[in-house]
C-alpha positions in Angstrom: 37.3 -21.5 -14.6 38.6 -23.5 -11.6 38.9 -27.2 -11.3 38.0 -29.2 -8.3 39.7 -32.5 -7.3 36.5 -34.3 -8.1 36.4 -32.8 -11.6 40.0 -33.8 -12.2 39.3 -37.3 -11.0 36.3 -37.6 -13.3 38.5 -36.7 -16.3 40.8 -39.8 -15.8 40.8 -41.9 -18.9 38.1 -39.8 -20.7 38.6 -38.6 -24.2 37.3 -35.1 -24.7 36.9 -33.8 -28.3 39.0 -30.6 -29.0 39.2 -28.2 -31.9 42.2 -26.0 -32.3 43.0 -23.2 -34.8 46.8 -22.4 -35.0 48.2 -19.5 -36.9 52.0 -19.0 -37.0 54.0 -16.4 -38.9 57.3 -16.8 -40.7 59.2 -16.1 -37.5 57.4 -18.9 -35.7 55.2 -16.7 -33.5 51.4 -16.8 -33.4 48.3 -17.8 -31.6 46.2 -20.9 -31.0 42.5 -20.9 -30.2 41.4 -24.1 -28.4 37.9 -25.3 -27.5 37.4 -28.5 -25.5 34.0 -30.2 -25.7 33.1 -30.9 -22.1 29.5 -31.9 -22.7 30.2 -35.6 -21.8 30.9 -34.5 -18.2 28.2 -33.6 -15.7 28.6 -30.5 -13.5 27.6 -30.3 -9.8 24.0 -29.4 -11.0 23.9 -32.7 -13.0 23.8 -30.8 -16.4 26.4 -31.2 -19.1 29.5 -29.0 -18.6 30.5 -26.3 -21.1 33.8 -24.5 -21.7 34.8 -21.3 -23.5 37.4 -21.1 -26.2 40.9 -20.3 -24.9 43.5 -18.3 -26.8 47.2 -18.8 -26.3 50.3 -17.3 -27.7 52.4 -20.0 -29.4 55.9 -20.3 -30.8 57.0 -22.9 -33.4 60.6 -24.1 -33.7 60.5 -27.1 -36.0 59.1 -29.5 -35.0 57.8 -28.3 -31.6 54.8 -26.0 -31.1 55.0 -24.5 -27.6 52.0 -22.8 -25.9 52.3 -19.9 -23.4 49.8 -20.7 -20.7 49.5 -18.0 -18.0 49.6 -19.2 -14.4 46.2 -19.0 -12.7 45.2 -19.4 -9.0 48.7 -20.8 -8.1 48.5 -23.4 -10.9 51.2 -23.6 -13.5 50.7 -25.3 -16.9 53.1 -26.3 -19.6 51.8 -27.4 -23.0 53.6 -28.4 -26.2 53.2 -30.6 -29.2 55.4 -32.2 -31.9 54.3 -31.4 -35.4 54.7 -33.9 -38.2 53.9 -33.1 -41.9 52.4 -35.5 -44.3 51.5 -35.7 -48.0 49.3 -33.1 -49.5 49.7 -30.5 -46.8 48.4 -32.8 -44.0 49.9 -32.3 -40.5 49.5 -33.9 -37.1 50.4 -32.7 -33.7 51.1 -35.1 -30.8 51.2 -33.1 -27.5 50.9 -33.1 -23.8 49.8 -30.7 -21.1 51.0 -30.8 -17.5 49.4 -28.8 -14.7 50.8 -28.4 -11.1 49.4 -26.7 -8.1 49.2 -26.9 -4.4 48.4 -30.6 -3.6 47.8 -31.8 -7.1 49.3 -32.4 -10.5 47.6 -33.6 -13.7 48.8 -34.6 -17.2 46.9 -34.9 -20.4 48.0 -36.2 -23.8 46.3 -34.9 -27.0 46.6 -35.2 -30.7 45.3 -33.2 -33.6 45.1 -33.6 -37.4 44.8 -30.8 -39.9 41.4 -30.9 -41.5 
């Protein structure tokens, strides 16, 4: 779905919960399914916003997980995260997403922990 300038402006400084399932094979290729909880934002109709899960192809080259995000409506997006392992199989990902289009750019930072 598209983003207006007003929507992008309303996102500044807001934390949005996200769930992500990542599956990568031994060659470092796989998929990630991401769902962002947008319910804290109000749409033009005044009701909470919703979002659908998005599926991306990913590649993993230790320690970087790179997402292949298709260009849409003239907007290009790059997304990647640095994976760090912990004790007992725990893992964290610290990442960023950058979007650029005609007349705008946006950057988001995100983090995830294996649960």
